[in-house]
Each structure stands twice: as C-alpha cells, then as structure tokens.
C-alpha positions in Angstrom: 9.1 19.2 12.7 6.2 19.0 15.4 2.6 19.7 14.2 0.1 20.8 17.0 -2.9 21.0 14.2 -3.6 19.4 11.0 -6.3 21.0 8.8 -7.6 18.8 5.4 -10.0 20.3 3.2 -11.6 17.4 1.1 -14.0 18.7 -2.1 -16.7 16.0 -1.2 -19.3 15.1 1.6 -19.4 11.7 3.4 -22.5 9.7 2.4 -25.4 9.2 5.1 -25.5 6.1 7.0 -28.8 5.1 5.1 -27.0 5.3 2.1 -24.0 3.0 3.1 -26.2 0.4 4.5 -27.9 -0.2 1.0 -24.8 0.2 -0.8 -23.5 -3.2 -2.7 -19.9 -4.4 -1.2 -18.0 -3.7 -4.4 -19.6 -0.1 -4.4 -18.7 0.5 -0.5 -15.1 -0.9 -1.2 -14.6 1.6 -4.1 -16.0 4.6 -1.8 -13.7 3.3 1.1 -10.7 3.7 -1.6 -11.8 6.8 -2.9 -11.7 8.6 0.8 -8.3 7.0 1.4 -7.1 8.7 -2.0 -8.8 12.0 -0.7 -7.2 12.2 2.6 -3.7 11.3 1.2 -4.0 14.1 -1.7 -5.1 16.6 0.9 -2.5 15.6 3.2 0.1 16.1 0.1 -1.4 19.4 -0.7 -1.2 20.6 2.8 1.8 19.4 4.8 4.9 17.9 3.9 5.7 16.0 7.3 2.8 15.5 9.9 4.2 14.4 13.2 2.1 14.2 16.3 3.6 13.8 20.0 0.5 12.1 21.7 -1.3 9.3 20.7 -4.8 10.5 21.4 -6.2 12.9 18.9 -9.4 15.3 18.5 -10.9 15.3 15.3 -13.3 18.0 14.2 -15.2 17.3 10.9 -17.2 19.9 9.5 -19.3 18.9 6.9 -20.8 21.5 4.5 -23.5 20.3 2.6 -26.8 21.0 0.6 -29.2 19.4 3.4 -28.5 18.9 6.8 -28.7 15.2 7.8 -30.2 13.8 11.4 -27.3 13.4 13.7 -27.4 9.5 13.8 -27.4 9.5 10.2 -24.5 12.1 9.6 -22.2 10.1 12.3 -22.5 6.7 10.9 -21.9 7.9 7.7 -18.3 9.2 8.8 -16.9 5.7 8.7 -15.3 5.6 5.5 -13.6 9.3 6.4 -12.5 7.8 10.1 -11.0 4.7 8.3 -9.3 6.8 5.8 -7.5 8.9 8.5 -6.4 5.7 10.1 -5.1 4.2 7.1 -2.9 7.2 6.6 -1.4 7.5 10.1 -3.5 10.8 11.2 -5.1 8.4 13.8 -4.2 5.3 15.7 -7.6 3.8 16.2 -10.9 4.9 16.2 -11.7 3.6 19.9 -12.3 6.2 22.7 -8.9 5.5 23.9 -7.3 7.3 20.8 -10.1 9.8 19.4 -12.5 12.5 20.4 -14.6 12.9 17.6 -16.4 16.2 17.2 -18.8 16.0 14.1 -20.6 19.4 13.0 -22.6 20.0 10.0 -23.5 23.3 8.2 -25.6 24.4 5.2 -23.5 25.4 2.0 -25.2 24.1 -1.1 -22.9 26.1 -3.4 -19.6 24.6 -2.2 -20.0 21.2 -0.4 -16.8 20.0 1.2 -15.4 18.4 4.2 -13.0 19.9 6.5 -10.8 17.9 9.0 -9.1 19.5 11.8 -7.0 16.9 13.7 -5.4 18.2 17.0 -3.2 16.4 20.2 -5.1 15.8 23.1 -2.5 16.6 25.6 -2.2 15.7 29.6 -4.7 12.9 29.3 -3.6 9.3 30.5 -4.3 6.5 28.0 
C-alpha cells in the first residue's frame, strides 16, 4: 500500500520559541516525549501502514490557536513536532534535502489543534 498523503490531527498546539528557550531541560525533554507520543497515537488512529516512495516530503503544519504568534516565534516552536515526525519515521531528516516546510497559523480559540499534512515531493533530485 502506497500512501500519497498523510493527515494527522493532534489536539494541542506547539509552544512558541520564547517558551522553549526559557524552559528547564527536564521540562523540554518531557515536552519532546509528549509530542512523540502524540504523533504516534495520531498515526495509529489514522493509518494502519504508512509508506512513501520518495525521500523528500512536504510538511504543511496548520496550527489553530487562540493567539497568532509572530512568524519566527511560531516556526522555532515547531521543533518538538518536527523531531517527533522524524522519530516516528514520517521524515528522514529536517534538512532542506529531505523537507519542504509549509507552516501556517489560524485563529480558532475554541478548538485549538495542530494539523499536519505530509505529501511526497516527486521529480526532484536529492
């Protein structure tokens, strides 16, 4: 079974870079572990088997949050999520060779969540 697109919905939002920078290392480790489990659970709820033909992937991350962050603060806060995608083998690496990142924020104060859409990047040499 070949998957063209994977869509995961996680019922939490990523922290801002400002929060990550002031976090104690133990608290940050706990946050990274939590995101790893969130991705693992979302994968099991959504798909039985995920396989891609191509190594390079486009990852669209839509964060529905109460308050919109400034762009650099938002993108820097995506690290726990991107590392969780790598840990769960949805991404090979977070370098530009393997990843096209498309981050987006939208306001939805009543239903905060993070949607991740992963698609293959075809016809591009590594």
